[in-house]
C-alpha positions as CSV (number, residue, x, y, z in Angstrom):
1,M,-40.0,61.7,-13.7
2,Q,-38.7,63.5,-16.8
3,R,-37.3,66.3,-14.7
4,N,-35.4,63.8,-12.5
5,L,-33.9,62.1,-15.5
6,K,-32.8,65.4,-17.1
7,S,-31.1,66.5,-13.8
8,V,-28.8,63.5,-13.9
9,D,-25.2,64.3,-14.9
10,W,-24.7,61.3,-17.3
11,D,-21.2,62.4,-18.3
12,N,-19.8,62.0,-14.8
13,L,-21.4,58.6,-14.0
14,P,-19.4,55.4,-14.2
15,H,-19.8,53.6,-17.5
16,G,-22.1,50.9,-16.1
17,G,-22.7,49.3,-19.5
18,D,-19.0,49.1,-20.3
19,L,-18.1,47.8,-16.8
20,F,-20.7,45.0,-17.1
21,G,-19.3,44.1,-20.5
22,E,-15.7,43.8,-19.1
23,M,-16.9,41.7,-16.2
24,E,-18.9,39.4,-18.5
25,L,-15.9,39.0,-20.9
26,A,-13.6,38.2,-18.0
27,R,-16.1,35.6,-16.7
28,R,-16.4,34.0,-20.1
29,E,-12.6,33.9,-20.5
30,A,-12.2,32.3,-17.1
31,S,-14.8,29.7,-17.8
32,E,-13.4,28.8,-21.2
33,A,-9.8,28.7,-20.1
34,P,-8.5,25.3,-19.0
35,A,-8.3,24.9,-15.3
36,K,-4.7,25.1,-14.1
37,R,-3.5,22.0,-12.3
38,P,-1.9,22.6,-8.9
39,P,1.8,22.2,-9.0
40,L,3.3,18.8,-8.0
41,F,6.7,20.0,-7.2
42,P,6.3,21.2,-3.6
43,G,4.7,18.0,-2.3
44,L,6.9,15.7,-4.3
45,A,10.0,17.5,-3.2
46,L,9.1,17.3,0.4
47,C,8.1,13.6,0.1
48,G,11.4,12.9,-1.7
49,V,13.5,14.5,1.0
50,A,11.6,12.6,3.7
51,A,12.0,9.3,1.8
52,A,15.7,9.9,1.2
53,T,16.1,10.5,4.9
54,A,14.4,7.2,5.7
55,A,16.6,5.4,3.2
56,W,19.8,6.9,4.7
57,L,18.7,5.9,8.3
58,S,17.8,2.4,7.1
59,D,21.2,2.0,5.3
60,H,23.2,3.2,8.3
61,Y,21.2,1.6,11.2
62,G,19.7,-1.5,9.6
63,F,16.1,-0.5,10.5
64,P,13.2,-1.5,8.1
65,I,13.0,1.2,5.4
66,I,9.2,1.1,5.1
67,L,8.8,1.6,8.8
68,L,11.3,4.5,8.8
69,G,9.4,6.1,5.9
70,L,6.2,5.9,7.9
71,L,7.8,7.4,11.0
72,V,9.6,10.2,9.1
73,G,6.4,11.0,7.2
74,L,4.3,11.1,10.4
75,A,6.9,13.4,12.0
76,L,6.5,15.8,9.1
77,N,2.8,15.6,8.7
78,F,2.4,19.2,9.6
79,V,3.6,20.2,6.1
80,S,0.3,18.9,4.7
81,Q,-1.5,21.8,6.3
82,D,-0.1,23.9,3.3
83,E,-2.4,23.3,0.4
84,R,0.4,23.7,-2.1
85,T,1.8,20.3,-1.0
86,H,-1.5,18.4,-1.5
87,A,-1.2,17.7,-5.2
88,G,2.4,16.3,-5.0
89,L,1.6,14.2,-1.9
90,D,-1.5,12.8,-3.5
91,F,0.5,11.9,-6.7
92,A,3.1,10.1,-4.6
93,S,0.6,8.2,-2.5
94,R,-1.4,7.0,-5.6
95,T,0.6,7.0,-8.8
96,C,3.9,5.9,-7.2
97,L,2.1,3.2,-5.3
98,R,0.5,1.8,-8.5
99,W,3.7,1.8,-10.5
100,G,5.6,0.3,-7.6
101,I,3.2,-2.7,-7.5
102,V,3.5,-3.1,-11.3
103,V,7.3,-3.2,-11.2
104,L,7.2,-5.7,-8.3
105,G,6.0,-8.2,-10.9
106,L,9.5,-8.4,-12.2
107,Q,10.4,-10.5,-9.1
108,V,7.9,-13.3,-9.8
109,T,7.5,-16.0,-12.4
110,F,4.9,-18.8,-12.8
111,A,7.8,-21.3,-12.6
112,Q,8.6,-20.1,-9.1
113,I,5.0,-20.6,-8.1
114,G,5.0,-24.1,-9.6
115,A,8.2,-25.0,-7.8
116,V,6.4,-24.7,-4.4
117,G,4.5,-27.9,-5.1
118,V,0.8,-28.7,-5.1
119,A,0.5,-29.7,-1.4
120,P,2.6,-26.8,0.0
121,F,0.9,-24.3,-2.3
122,A,-2.5,-25.5,-1.1
123,A,-1.3,-25.2,2.5
124,L,-0.1,-21.7,1.7
125,G,-3.6,-20.8,0.5
126,V,-5.0,-22.1,3.8
127,V,-2.5,-20.1,5.8
128,M,-3.4,-17.0,3.9
129,G,-7.2,-17.7,4.5
130,V,-6.6,-18.2,8.2
131,T,-4.6,-15.0,8.4
132,L,-7.3,-13.0,6.7
133,L,-10.0,-14.4,9.0
134,A,-7.9,-13.6,12.0
135,G,-7.6,-10.0,10.9
136,L,-11.3,-9.8,10.5
137,A,-11.9,-11.4,13.9
138,G,-9.4,-9.1,15.6
139,A,-11.1,-6.0,14.1
140,R,-14.5,-7.3,15.4
141,L,-13.2,-8.2,18.9
142,F,-11.5,-4.8,19.4
143,G,-14.1,-2.5,18.0
144,Q,-12.6,-1.8,14.6
145,S,-14.3,-1.7,11.3
146,R,-14.3,-4.7,9.0
147,Y,-12.3,-2.7,6.5
148,A,-9.5,-2.4,9.1
149,G,-9.7,-6.2,9.5
150,I,-9.5,-6.8,5.7
151,L,-6.5,-4.4,5.5
152,A,-4.7,-6.0,8.4
153,G,-5.4,-9.6,7.4
154,G,-4.7,-9.0,3.7
155,A,-1.4,-7.2,4.3
156,T,-0.2,-9.9,6.7
157,A,-1.3,-12.7,4.4
158,I,0.4,-11.4,1.2
159,C,3.4,-9.0,1.3
160,G,3.0,-6.4,4.0
161,A,3.0,-2.8,3.0
162,S,2.7,-3.5,-0.7
163,A,-0.5,-5.5,-0.2
164,A,-1.8,-2.9,2.3
165,L,-1.3,-0.2,-0.3
166,A,-3.1,-2.2,-3.0
167,L,-6.0,-3.1,-0.8
168,Y,-6.4,0.4,0.4
169,G,-6.8,1.5,-3.2
170,V,-9.8,-0.9,-3.4
171,I,-11.2,0.0,0.1
172,G,-11.0,3.7,-0.4
173,K,-10.5,6.6,2.0
174,E,-14.2,7.0,2.2
175,R,-14.5,3.7,4.2
176,L,-11.2,3.7,6.1
177,S,-9.4,6.8,7.2
178,Q,-5.8,7.5,6.3
179,A,-5.0,7.5,10.0
180,Q,-6.2,3.9,10.4
181,F,-4.3,3.0,7.3
182,A,-1.1,4.5,8.6
183,L,-1.5,2.7,11.9
184,T,-2.0,-0.6,10.1
185,L,1.2,0.0,8.0
186,V,3.1,0.8,11.2
187,G,1.8,-2.4,12.8
188,V,2.6,-4.6,9.8
189,S,6.1,-3.2,9.4
190,L,6.9,-3.6,13.1
191,A,5.5,-7.2,13.2
192,S,7.5,-8.1,10.1
193,A,10.7,-6.6,11.5
194,L,10.2,-8.5,14.8
195,A,9.4,-11.8,12.9
196,M,12.5,-11.6,10.8
197,T,14.5,-11.6,14.1
198,V,12.5,-14.1,16.1
199,Y,11.2,-16.7,13.6
200,P,14.6,-18.1,12.6
201,V,15.5,-18.5,16.3
202,L,12.2,-20.3,17.0
203,A,12.7,-22.6,14.0
204,Q,16.1,-23.6,15.4
205,Q,14.6,-24.2,18.9
206,L,11.9,-26.3,17.4
207,A,14.6,-28.3,15.5
208,L,12.9,-27.7,12.1
209,S,14.6,-28.9,8.9
210,D,15.9,-26.4,6.3
211,K,12.8,-27.0,4.2
212,Q,10.4,-26.7,7.1
213,A,12.0,-23.5,8.3
214,G,12.0,-22.1,4.8
215,F,8.3,-22.8,4.5
216,L,7.5,-21.4,7.9
217,I,9.5,-18.2,7.3
218,G,8.3,-17.6,3.8
219,A,4.7,-18.3,4.6
220,S,4.4,-16.1,7.7
221,I,6.8,-13.1,7.5
222,H,5.0,-10.2,5.8
223,D,7.6,-8.2,3.9
224,V,9.4,-9.7,0.9
225,A,12.9,-8.6,1.9
226,Q,12.5,-9.6,5.5
227,A,11.1,-13.0,4.7
228,I,14.1,-13.7,2.4
229,G,16.5,-12.3,5.0
230,G,14.9,-14.4,7.8
231,G,15.2,-17.5,5.6
232,F,18.9,-17.0,4.9
233,A,19.5,-16.3,8.5
234,F,18.5,-19.9,9.2
235,S,20.5,-21.5,6.3
236,D,21.1,-21.1,2.5
237,V,18.6,-23.9,1.8
238,A,16.0,-22.4,4.0
239,G,16.6,-19.0,2.4
240,S,16.0,-20.4,-1.1
241,Q,12.8,-22.2,0.1
242,A,11.6,-19.0,1.9
243,T,12.2,-17.0,-1.3
244,I,10.1,-19.3,-3.5
245,V,7.2,-19.5,-0.9
246,K,7.2,-15.7,-0.4
247,L,7.1,-14.9,-4.1
248,A,4.2,-17.4,-4.5
249,R,2.4,-15.3,-1.8
250,V,3.2,-12.1,-3.8
251,A,1.7,-13.7,-6.9
252,L,-1.6,-14.1,-5.1
253,L,-1.9,-10.3,-4.6
254,A,-4.0,-9.9,-7.7
255,P,-6.6,-12.6,-6.8
256,L,-6.9,-11.2,-3.2
257,V,-7.5,-7.7,-4.5
258,A,-10.1,-9.0,-7.0
259,M,-12.0,-11.0,-4.3
260,T,-11.9,-8.0,-1.9
261,S,-13.3,-5.7,-4.6
262,L,-16.2,-8.2,-5.2
263,A,-16.8,-8.8,-1.5
264,I,-17.0,-5.2,-0.3
265,G,-18.3,-3.6,-3.4
266,P,-17.2,-0.3,-5.0
267,A,-16.3,2.8,-3.0
268,G,-17.0,6.4,-3.6
269,E,-17.5,7.3,-7.3
270,A,-17.4,3.7,-8.3
271,K,-20.9,3.1,-6.8
272,G,-23.6,2.6,-9.4
273,Q,-21.2,1.3,-12.1
274,P,-22.4,-1.7,-14.1
275,L,-21.4,-5.2,-12.9
276,W,-18.8,-5.8,-15.6
277,R,-17.0,-2.6,-14.5
278,R,-17.0,-3.7,-10.9
279,L,-15.6,-7.1,-11.8
280,A,-12.7,-5.6,-13.6
281,L,-9.4,-5.5,-11.7
282,P,-7.7,-2.2,-11.1
283,W,-5.4,-1.4,-14.0
284,F,-2.2,-1.6,-12.0
285,I,-3.1,-5.2,-10.8
286,L,-3.7,-6.2,-14.4
287,A,-0.4,-4.6,-15.3
288,F,1.3,-6.5,-12.4
289,L,-0.1,-9.8,-13.8
290,G,1.1,-8.8,-17.3
291,V,4.6,-8.2,-16.0
292,V,4.6,-11.6,-14.2
293,T,3.5,-13.2,-17.5
294,L,6.2,-11.6,-19.5
295,N,8.8,-12.4,-16.9
296,S,7.7,-16.0,-17.0
297,L,7.8,-16.3,-20.8
298,A,11.1,-14.4,-21.2
299,P,12.9,-14.1,-17.8
300,I,14.7,-10.8,-17.5
301,P,18.5,-10.6,-16.6
302,A,19.3,-10.8,-12.9
303,D,20.8,-7.3,-12.9
304,L,17.6,-5.8,-14.4
305,A,15.5,-7.8,-11.9
306,K,17.6,-6.4,-9.1
307,G,17.2,-2.9,-10.5
308,G,13.5,-3.4,-10.7
309,L,13.4,-4.4,-7.0
310,V,15.2,-1.2,-6.1
311,L,12.8,0.9,-8.2
312,S,9.7,-0.9,-6.8
313,K,10.9,-0.3,-3.2
314,T,11.7,3.3,-4.0
315,L,8.2,4.0,-5.4
316,L,6.5,2.2,-2.5
317,L,8.6,4.1,0.0
318,L,7.5,7.4,-1.6
319,A,3.9,6.2,-1.5
320,V,4.1,5.2,2.2
321,T,5.9,8.4,3.2
322,A,3.4,10.6,1.4
323,T,0.5,8.7,3.0
324,A,2.0,9.2,6.4
325,M,2.5,12.9,5.7
326,R,-1.2,13.3,4.8
327,S,-2.4,11.5,8.0
328,R,-3.9,13.5,10.8
329,M,-2.1,13.0,14.1
330,D,-5.2,13.7,16.2
331,L,-7.0,10.8,14.5
332,L,-3.9,8.6,15.1
333,L,-4.0,9.4,18.8
334,E,-7.7,8.8,19.0
335,A,-7.4,5.3,17.5
336,G,-5.2,4.0,20.3
337,W,-3.7,0.5,20.8
338,R,-6.8,-1.3,19.6
339,S,-6.0,-0.3,16.1
340,F,-3.0,-2.6,16.2
341,M,-4.8,-5.7,17.4
342,P,-6.0,-6.9,14.0
343,V,-2.4,-7.0,12.8
344,V,-1.3,-8.8,16.0
345,L,-3.9,-11.5,15.8
346,A,-3.3,-11.9,12.0
347,T,0.4,-12.3,12.6
348,L,0.0,-14.9,15.4
349,A,-2.5,-16.9,13.3
350,S,-0.2,-16.8,10.3
351,F,2.7,-18.1,12.3
352,A,0.7,-20.9,14.0
353,A,-0.9,-22.1,10.7
354,A,2.4,-22.0,8.8
355,L,4.2,-23.9,11.6
356,G,1.5,-26.5,11.6
357,F,1.7,-27.2,7.9
358,A,5.5,-27.1,8.0
359,V,5.6,-29.9,10.6
360,L,2.8,-32.0,8.9
361,L,3.7,-31.7,5.2
362,L,7.5,-31.3,5.0
């Protein structure tokens, strides 16, 4: 044994001890150094270009901007295969969504909600309840999950894509795929665009008064801008009534999200949290209520409110576009036409209930 050790040429061997020391120091430095965040720019830049394209097409061809954002995002979803885009797309689909909902509060005041009246407001609550139940029933009848029904019914009952984005934040991607979410958004946007064109004509054919038509359109069309546009397409009085009714629906976004959170329980990492944490509303919903309160106490100038609406729509457009870009087309194809049926049934139920109350109460 001694002879073997003496025969080793130690001077020509690699410095094993020194090498281990260098490796150990490098490992310690790597563990102690703060982890670098992936860059946001690649994903945000691509999302911004896609959203700007959708806005240009909407401005020149009069197509709903949210629907165009979805379609352009789906057409470009191959870019999400590059991991460098993930951080930016995730930021747009989450952070832009939340701040877009907060800024949306600039359009609502408690005075507007009170102007609806007690009986119409109660009727509005019933219409929304019927719509939500129809979405759940449609999901069950056509083999979809109850979360798809909640998303379809809630988005149809409140304010279309904005409500869908807020509800999806509570439901979570663990319980409902982004593909199903994207399909629901497409269905809601298409139904809203069709309703804006058809409902004023139906109201005229049914010989509804201005007030009745305003309630019908404001209580049943999903998107805010399209509900207002549909109301004014009937008459100025109907447009004003539709605006008030629609904004009252928007104000009920926070209660719906809270009740949904309590009904379905926490998702993902929120499981196991204490009850008081689960009862708490998401911060952006609380901020939305705070903005509504401030706007009610000290109404902001009309120009600022108009700018806030543009900002809100821009942020929501970015969120929708980014969500579509992160959706897998193979899952969209697998979902098929059945995925649209909860939105279809919720839309029909919303129209029927709103029409019934418009005729009976107004």
